[in-house]
N, C-alpha and C positions, 0 to 999 in steps of 0.2 A: 702760303709758305710758312715754314717754321723759321722765323728770322734769326733765332738764337743760334742756329747752325750755319748762318751765312758768313761769308768771308768778311763782309763789312762789320758785322757784330763782333767777330773775333778780333779783328784788327783794332777797332775802337776801344774795346775793353782792355786789350793788352797794352795799348798805347798809354793808358792811364790819363785820358783827357779830363776825366772827372775824378774828384777826390773820393766820391762814393760810386762804386760800380753800379748801384741800383739806378742811378740817374739815367744812364743810357738804356738800361733794360726797360725803363718806363717811358721812353721817348715816344712822341707821336709823329709819324711821318706826315709831312705836308701834303704829299700826293698819295703814296702808298709805300710800304716796305719793299714790295716787289720792284717798284720804280727806282727807289733809292739803291737797292742792291744791284740792279742791272746797270745803273749809271755808274756806280762805284767800280764795278768790274771793268767797265770801259775806260775808267780814268786811272785806276790803280797802277803802280803803287803810290799812295799818298802818305805823307808823314808830317808830324809836327803841325805847323801852322796851316799847311794845306789841308791836312785831314780835319783839323778843327774847323776850318772854313767850310769844308764840304758838309760836315755835320750841322753846322749852323744854318746852312742854306736849305738843307733837306728835312730838318726836324724842328719841332717845338718842344718845350719843356714846361710842365706845370709848375707854377710857383708854390713852394712848400712853406713859405713864410706866412706867419699869421699877422693880421693887421692890428698890431698891439695898440695903436692909437685909438682903435674903435672899441677896445675891450674895457670893461668896467673893473678897475683895479682897486676899488674902495675896500673890498674884502675878498677873501678866498671864495666865499659863497657867491658874491656878486660876479666875480670873475668866471666861475664855472657856468653860471646861468647865461652870461653874455657870450661865452665861448661856443656853446652848442651849435648855434646857427652857422658858425664858421667851419665846423667839422661836419656839417650836414651836406650831403650830396643828393641831387635829384636822380631819378632814374636815368640810366645811361643811354646815349646813342652810340651805335657801333662806331669805333674809331680804328684807324690803322695803327694799332699799338698793341701792347701786351695785355691791355685791360680786357677782362671778360665782362661784357655789359650786363648790368643788373636791371630787372624790370621794375623794381621799387626803390624808393629812397633809402639812404643808409648813412651811417656815421663812420668817418675815418678816424684813426687814432691821432693823426697830426704829424707834422714834420715830414720826414722822408716817406712816411706811410700814408700815401694818398689813395688807398683802396680799403675795402672792408677786410677785417681780419676775423677769423672764425672765433677763437676763444676770447679774444678781446671784447667781442660784442656783448657777451653775457655781463661782464663787469661794467661796461658802459651802460647797459640797460638798467642797472641799479639806480643810477642817477636820473635816467629818463623816467623811470617808474615813479621816483619821488617827486618829479615835476608833473606827473599825471600824463606824460606823453607815451601812452601805451601803443598808439598807432605807429610811432617810429620803431618801437621794438618789434611790433608785428611785421612791419615792412622788412626789417632785417631778417626775421625768422622766415618769411616767405622767400626772400632772396636765397637763403641757405637751402631751402627745400628745392627751389628751382635749380640752383647750381648742382645740387646732388643728382637731380634727374638728368641734367645735361652732361655732367662730368663723371658720374659714377661714384663720387664721394664729395663731401663738402671740402673744398680745397682750403689750404692754408690761408689764402686770400684770393680775391678775384683778379688774379694775373695768370696768364697762360703758363708761366714758368713755375707756378705753384700747384699746378693741377695734378701732379703725381703724388701729392701727400696731403694729409689733412692736418688737424690740430686736436688738442684734447677735446673729447666729445661732450660738448655742453648744450647741444640742441635740446635735450630733454629738460634742462634747467630753464631754457628760454621758453619752451612750450608751456611748462608749468606756470611760469610767471604770467604769460598772456592768458592762459586758461583761467587761472585764479582771478585775474584782474578784470577780464572782459567777457568770457564766455561761459564760465561755470554757472553763474546765476541764471543765465539765459537757457541753460541746458542745451547748448548748441552742439549736439552730438555729431553732426556732420563735420564741423570744424575739427573736433577732437579726433574723429576717425581719420581725417586727412593727415593730421599730425602724427597719429599713431602709426600710420602706414609709412610715413617718412622716417620715423624713429626705428621701425623694423628694418627699413632699407639701410640705415646707418649701422645698425647692429650686424646685418649681413656683411657689410663692408669690413668691419673689424674682425669678423669670424670667418672670412672667406678662406677656404682650404682646410677647415677643421676636420672634414671627413677624409682628408688625405693623410692625416697624421697617425702614426703607429710607433712602436718602440724603435724602429729603424729609421723613421723619418719624423723627427720630433718638432720641426718648425716649418711654417709656410707663411710668407709675408708677415702679417701682424699677429699670428696665432702661434702659441707654443704649447706642446703637450708636455706636462711636467712628469717627473719620474713616477709619481703615484697615479698617473692617468688624468689628472685634472687639467683643465684648459685655462690658460692665462694669456694675457696679451702683451705685446711690445710695440714700440714705435718702429716705423719702416718708411722707406720711400721706394717706389717702383723703379726709379731711375738710379743709376750708379755712375753719374758724370758730375763734373764741376757745376755748381749752381750758376745759372746765367747772371743772377743779380749780384754774385760775388765771384765772378769768373776769374779775374786776375788773382785775387787772394787765394782761391782754392787751388789754382794751377801752381802758384808760387809755393804754397805749403806742401802740396803733394809731390813736388819735385824732390823733396828731401827723402821720399820713400822709394823703395824698390818698385819697379813698374808693376809687378804682380800684386802689390798691396794697394795700389791707387784706387781701383774700383771700390774696394771695401771701405777705404777711407771716405770716398765721396758719398757712399750710401749711408755711412754712419753719421757724417756731417748733416746730410739731409734728414735723416731720422731724428736727430737732435732738434732740427728746425721744426719737425712735426710735433715734438714734445712741447714746444713753446719755450723751453729752457735752453736757448741757444746762446751761450754754452755754459756748462756746469761741470764741476768735479764729479757729479753723479755719473757722468758718461765716460770718464777718463780712467784708463787702466792704472796709470801712475798718479792720478789725482791732480795733475797740473798741466801736463803737456798735451795740447790739442791733437798732436799726431798719434797719441795713444787712444783716441776715441773708439768706443766699443758699444755705442748706443743699442745696436740690435742684439747684443748679448744680454741686455738688462731687461728684467721684468719690473716695470715701474709701479710703485704703490699708488700714485695718484691716478694714472691711467686706468688701472684695474678697479679702483674705487668709483671713478666716473662711469665705467661700464657697468658696475654693479648698480649704480643709481639708474642708469638707462634701463636695465633689465627690471629693476624694481618698479620703476614708473610705468613701463609697458604693462606689467602685470596689473597695476592699479587702473590704468586707463582701460584695459580690456575688461576689467570687472565692471567699470562704469558703462562700457559699451555692450555688456552682457555677452561676452565671448569667453565662456568659462574654460574652453580648451586652450586658448591662447594665454589666458590668465594663469592657468596651472603651469603651462610650459615655461613662461618667463619667471614665475615664482621659483620653479625648480632650478633654472639657470642662475638666478640671483643667489639662491641658497648654496648652490655648488661653488659659485665664485667666492662667496663669503667664507666658506670652509677653506678654500684654497688660499685665500689671502691670509687667513689666520695661520695656516700651516707653513707657508713659505715666506710671508712678508712681515710677520711679527717676530721681533728679535727678543728672545726670552731673557738674555743677559743684559741687553741695553734697555729693555722695557720701552721699546719704541718701534714704530712701523718703518721699515726700510725697503730698499729695492733688493732684487735678487738676480745674481748672474747665473743664467740657466746653462751656460756653457761650462762653467766651473763648478756649478752646484753649491754656490756660496752666497750667503747674505752679505750685502754691502755694509761697510763700516762708515759710509758717508751718511751723516745725519742731516736731514734737510727738512724744510717746511712742507714738503710733500707728505711728511708723516702726519700732518693734521687733517688731511683729506678724509681718512676714515671717520673722523669725528664730524666733518662737514656732511657726509652722506649718512651718518648715524649707523655705521657698520660696527664700530668699536664697542666692546663691552664697557661697562662703567669703570671697571678696574683698569682696563687698558687706557681709557680716556684719562683717568686720574694720573697714571704714569706719564702719559704724553703731556698733560697739562703741567706737571711738575718740571719736566725737562725743558719744556718751552719757556716757562717763566724763569727758570734758573740759568739757562744757557743761551737761549735765542733772543730773549728780551734785551733790547739795547735802548739808548736814549731816544732814538727816533722811531721805535717800533720793533718789529721782528726782522732779524737778519735771515737771509735765504738759506745758507748752509753755515756750518761751523768751520768750514775750510776757507781760509783766505787765499785767493788765487787771482790771476789776471782775468778770469772769466766773469762776465757780468751777472751770472746767476749763482754767485757765491758771495761770501763775506768780502767786503763790508756792506754790500748792497741790500736794500729792501725793496720789494715790489708790491704795489697796491693789491693785485689779485690774491697774493698769498696772505696778506693781512686779513682780507675778507674771509678766506677759507678758515683761518684760525679763529677769528672773532665769532663767526657763525657757528663753527664747530664747538667752541667753548660754551656759547649760549645754549646749544642743544643739550649739553650735559650739566648745566647748572653752574658753570664757572663764570658767572656774569660779571663779578668784580674784576676778574683777570681780563676778561674781554674788554671791559671799560678802560682798564689800564693801557692796553694795547692801543685802543682808539685814542685815548688822551695823548699818548706819546706821539703817535702818528700825526695828529692834528697840530700839536705844538711844533713839531718839526716842520710840517707843511707851512704853517703860518710864519715861522721864523725865516724860512727860505723865501717865501712869497714876498716878505718885506724887502728883500734884496733883489730877487729875480723878477718880481711882478708877473709871474707866470707859474704854471705847474709843469712838471717834468715827468718823463717816462719812468724813472727810477731814482732812488735816493740812497745816499750813504747814511744808513741808520746808526752806524757805530760812531761816526763823527759827523753829525749833521751839518756842521759849519763848512765841510768840504764837499765839493761836487762829486757825485758818483762817477766812477770810471769803469773801464773794462768793456769788452765787446768789440764789435767790428766797425762801429760808427760812433760819432759823438752823441752825447745825451740829447734826446729829442724833446722839443717843446710841444705842448698840446694840453693834456695828453689823455685820450679817451678813457682808459681804464682808471687812471689816477683821478680824473674828474668824477667818474661814476662811484668809485669806492669812497672817496673823500666826502662826496655829497651824502652818501648813505651814512657815513660815520657822524656827520653833523646831525642828521635826522635822528639817529639812535640816541645821541647825547641829549638832544632836545626832549626826546620822549622820557628819558630818565630824569631829567631836571624839571619836567613839567609838574 
């Protein structure tokens, strides 16, 4: 049964028994959800303490706290190394819960996030690679391929309530990491062919419906036909209902809208979750109010750059696999996307890569760190990269690293917050174009901030206030989470890069 549609689930979530709605969405039934739901229907209505007692009798909850006393807090590097085993999960057994079982081991981010997350895993892999743990990276890669085969896409995370949306497509980056580290020298073309097939499948997911588009029908799911006929992508979710993991919050917020607007609100909220930037002024019509969210109207620069990378890598892999017809096909797609990105997403006046509102036919005025992803995938010209570099160093660089956007809002993917994955996109992008000293400046500021906070917190966190590092990051739907997978991975990589420079 789909337990999120049950009366039990609805009543518990709306009762606010838990400070975080995700807690009950992740609960494991002691017998089965079917049993709990049937028993609840026989006993209801239950409220307050009676409802809480029923939930306690029928469900168990996984502890999200880390065993801090077991972690090595001598230094940040020691802490990261000692933390990995506590974020590691073995292959799953099927449970009566929202968890989608995985056949291989995996790394969770930590805190409230006790499942694998798609785009997080690439940044986590940077730290695992530096430890030489390629097998754990490959396990996560194989889990994603398996999830895609079972689910039709790589879901946001391995929870049933995430299955209608994906996340930024980084599978190609993980494939290349494992290919270069483990299989290329062995010339294991069977492994590469398996992965290339999975990457083709992901590409089809993002391009589904492209053949249905015409001047009268310009968008379908995640694909948009631009005015000049070019194809670019957007974020989407096949569902247009309140998120089960944030049910109370979504229903509360949507009640402020007219009934006819609520489905579109839910879809745009979900699409922003697919972006990984949940939430940001990038998606807001008025720049601040979440009720103005318009994610599906936006052609995001970072998404289209990652899809360019996917197409480019597929062309390279099919060259290795001696499949010239497919090599040519994906080369053409990558070239077409490159041209479209430069036409629609390069802002000539701001000299920066931006998002584009395809409904209004306007470039966004929101400047964000998504604008460095063209440098990360080496799509930008040198002149464009120079302009981006100058703006980043002049306006985005703060005492603790790079700020996410130049807009200060209540949303967590805006100023004053900084996030590890975006620091990595910028550092690697700058290194690609020879701005090595600026890349090292970003690294140095990030590590200085991390170490100063670690001296007080004795842990790493999901996000940081890079504008005023002495203050804890705020914003978002939940408190700052301890762990934290991608912070560990990127920070470990920054230590390694610094050591290489100083060697």
